[in-house]
N, C-alpha and C positions, 0 to 999 in steps of 0.2 A: 814103538810107533813114534814117528817124528812128524811134526807139523810142517806144512809147506811154508815157504817164505811168504811174508806178508806182501801184498800188492803195493803199488805206488800209492802214497798218501795223497788223495785228491779231495778237495772240498768243493762245495757247490759254488758256482760263479756268483759274485756279488757286485751290484752296482755301487761303486764308492761315491760317485757324485755325478750330477748332471748340470750342464751349463747351456747357454744358448748356442754354443758352438759344437757340442758333442757330449759324450759321457765317458766316464772311466769305469772299466770293468776289471775287478780284481779276481784273479784265478790263481790259486795255490801260492799266494803271497806276492804275485807279480801284478802290477796294474797296467792295463792297456787303454789307450785313449782312442775312441772311435769318433772321428769328426763327422757331423751330419752331412757335410759336403761330399764326403767320400762314401758314407753309409746312409743314404737318404731314407731308407725304410724305417729308421728309428726316429726321425724328426717328428716332433709333436707328441711323443709319448712321455708319460711321467716315469718316475723312478720305479714304481711298483710294476708297471707294464714292461719296462726294460729288463727288470729283474726276473721275469718269467722266462728263464733260459735254462737249458739243460746242457751239461757237459757230457758228451758221448765219446767213448774211445780215447779219452785223455787229451785230445786236441781238436775235437769237432764240437762246435757250439750250435745249438738249435733252439730257435724261438718258435714253439708250436703255434701260438696264436697268430703269428705273422707268416708262418711257413718260410722262415729265413734260416739258411744254413751258412755258417762261416767256419773256416778253420783258423787256428792261431797263426798259421803262415800268412793267410790273407790279411789278418789284422796287423801282424808285425811288418809285412812288406807289401802293402797294397799296390804299389806301382808294378809289381811283378804279375799282377792278376787283373784282367779286365773284368770289371763288374758291370753288368748290364741292368739298367733299370728303366722301365718305360711306364708312362702313365696312361 
């Protein structure tokens, strides 16, 4: 009997730091900066609240308490995606 190959090594996303301009999210050893001007849903939240995020399917991030979904592609190249936010 042989074992199947192990899956991709993924770790839970971690908020590395928060500033007045945005926050850094670490995923599998890579840090991504999410500026509040570009991602306004996160403005005013503390590190613990920002850290309540799930990594789904390897590239899909979901903040259940905020009902916010983002992919790594949106974070890496936000100019390619139109994000709509209304108050």
